[in-house]
C-alpha positions in Angstrom: 22.5 -21.4 -17.9 21.9 -18.6 -15.4 24.3 -15.9 -14.8 26.8 -16.5 -11.9 27.5 -13.7 -9.8 30.6 -12.5 -7.7 29.5 -9.2 -6.5 27.0 -9.0 -3.1 25.3 -6.0 -5.0 24.3 -8.5 -7.5 21.7 -10.3 -4.5 19.3 -9.0 -2.5 19.7 -7.0 0.4 20.3 -8.6 3.8 17.3 -6.4 4.8 15.6 -4.8 1.9 12.4 -3.3 3.4 13.2 0.2 3.8 9.2 1.9 4.2 6.0 0.1 4.8 3.2 2.4 6.1 -0.6 2.9 5.7 -1.2 6.1 6.3 -4.5 9.1 7.1 -1.7 11.8 5.4 -0.7 12.5 2.1 1.5 10.6 0.2 5.0 11.8 -0.7 7.2 10.3 -4.3 10.5 11.6 -3.2 10.3 9.9 0.4 9.4 6.4 -1.3 12.2 7.4 -4.0 14.6 8.2 -1.0 14.1 4.6 0.9 14.5 2.9 -2.0 18.2 4.5 -2.8 21.1 2.0 -2.8 24.5 2.0 -4.9 24.4 -1.6 -5.6 21.0 -1.0 -7.7 21.4 0.0 -11.4 17.5 -0.3 -11.5 14.2 1.2 -9.5 11.0 1.0 -10.9 8.2 3.1 -8.9 4.2 2.9 -9.1 1.8 5.3 -8.3 -1.6 4.8 -7.9 -3.7 8.3 -7.9 -8.1 8.7 -7.4 -9.0 9.3 -10.9 -12.4 11.1 -12.0 -14.0 7.7 -12.9 -15.0 4.4 -12.6 -16.6 1.8 -14.8 -18.4 4.8 -17.5 -19.7 6.9 -14.1 -18.1 10.2 -12.7 -16.3 10.0 -9.2 -16.3 12.9 -7.5 -14.2 11.0 -4.4 -13.2 8.4 -2.7 -12.1 7.0 0.8 -9.8 4.1 2.0 -10.6 1.8 5.4 -8.5 -1.0 5.9 -8.5 -3.5 8.7 -6.6 -3.8 11.7 -4.3 -6.5 10.3 -3.1 -4.4 6.8 0.2 -3.5 8.2 1.1 -7.1 8.9 -0.5 -8.1 5.6 1.6 -5.5 3.6 4.7 -6.9 5.3 4.2 -10.3 4.2 3.5 -9.1 0.7 6.7 -7.3 1.0 8.5 -10.2 2.3 7.5 -12.5 -0.7 8.3 -10.5 -3.3 11.6 -10.0 -1.5 12.4 -14.0 -1.0 11.7 -14.2 -5.2 13.5 -11.5 -6.3 17.1 -9.7 -5.9 15.7 -6.6 -4.1 18.3 -4.3 -2.7 15.5 -1.7 -1.1 11.4 -1.8 -1.5 9.1 0.5 0.0 5.2 0.9 -0.2 3.0 2.9 1.4 -0.9 3.3 1.1 -3.5 5.7 2.1 -6.4 5.5 4.1 -9.1 8.1 4.9 -10.6 10.5 2.2 -8.8 11.1 -1.2 -9.7 13.9 -3.8 -9.5 13.5 -7.6 -6.0 13.4 -7.8 -4.8 12.6 -5.0 -2.1 10.2 -4.7 -3.5 6.8 -2.5 -0.2 4.1 -2.8 2.7 4.4 -3.6 5.4 1.8 -4.2 9.3 1.4 -5.2 11.8 -1.5 -6.0 15.2 -1.2 -6.6 17.4 -4.4 -7.7 20.9 -4.8 -9.2 19.3 -4.6 -13.2 16.1 -3.0 -14.7 14.4 -5.9 -15.2 14.0 -6.9 -12.0 12.8 -4.1 -10.7 9.9 -3.9 -13.1 8.7 -7.4 -12.3 9.4 -6.9 -8.5 7.5 -3.4 -9.0 4.5 -5.3 -10.3 4.2 -7.9 -8.0 4.4 -5.7 -5.0 1.6 -3.7 -6.0 -0.3 -6.4 -7.8 0.1 -8.7 -4.8 -0.9 -5.5 -2.6 -4.4 -4.8 -4.2 -5.2 -8.4 -4.2 -4.2 -9.4 -0.9 -4.1 -6.5 1.6 -7.4 -5.5 3.4 -7.8 -2.1 2.4 -11.6 -1.1 1.1 -12.5 1.7 -1.6 -15.5 3.6 -0.8 -16.5 5.8 -3.8 -18.4 8.9 -4.0 -20.1 9.0 -7.9 -21.6 12.4 -9.6 -24.9 11.1 -9.8 -24.9 10.4 -5.9 -24.3 7.0 -5.9 -22.0 5.3 -4.0 -20.3 1.7 -4.1 -17.6 0.0 -2.3 -14.8 -2.1 -4.0 -13.4 -5.5 -1.7 -9.6 -4.4 -2.3 -7.8 -1.5 -3.5 
């Protein structure tokens, strides 16, 4: 039997989506972490995606992200789905577009929930759905002079 909670903090917040953005400027871990602060949250999960120096056995020099004009609306739809499925107290997601170098932050998402397990699950769902459903494309440039477009994030 599922636990019964009487305290309002055990449930999702009325308006938990605190920050959603697609930006062409550097991302801030502190901004995202602050956005999901909530006194009723016992667990906060944060995921940071960075530009790595390799992919599929090839050395990556740099990459660029671009997005469809509907990307922010799709990001909101993904966030709303996570909020509907988990007791989210606060949620934030930002993705970078434009040219990035190895080591740059590409995406930062965070979710706070009453308990840690819910926060981990909700954060995982948020980043996985963002990568699969939000129309953001990656253009990788390799050290050998070749390049490739990757369908979604």
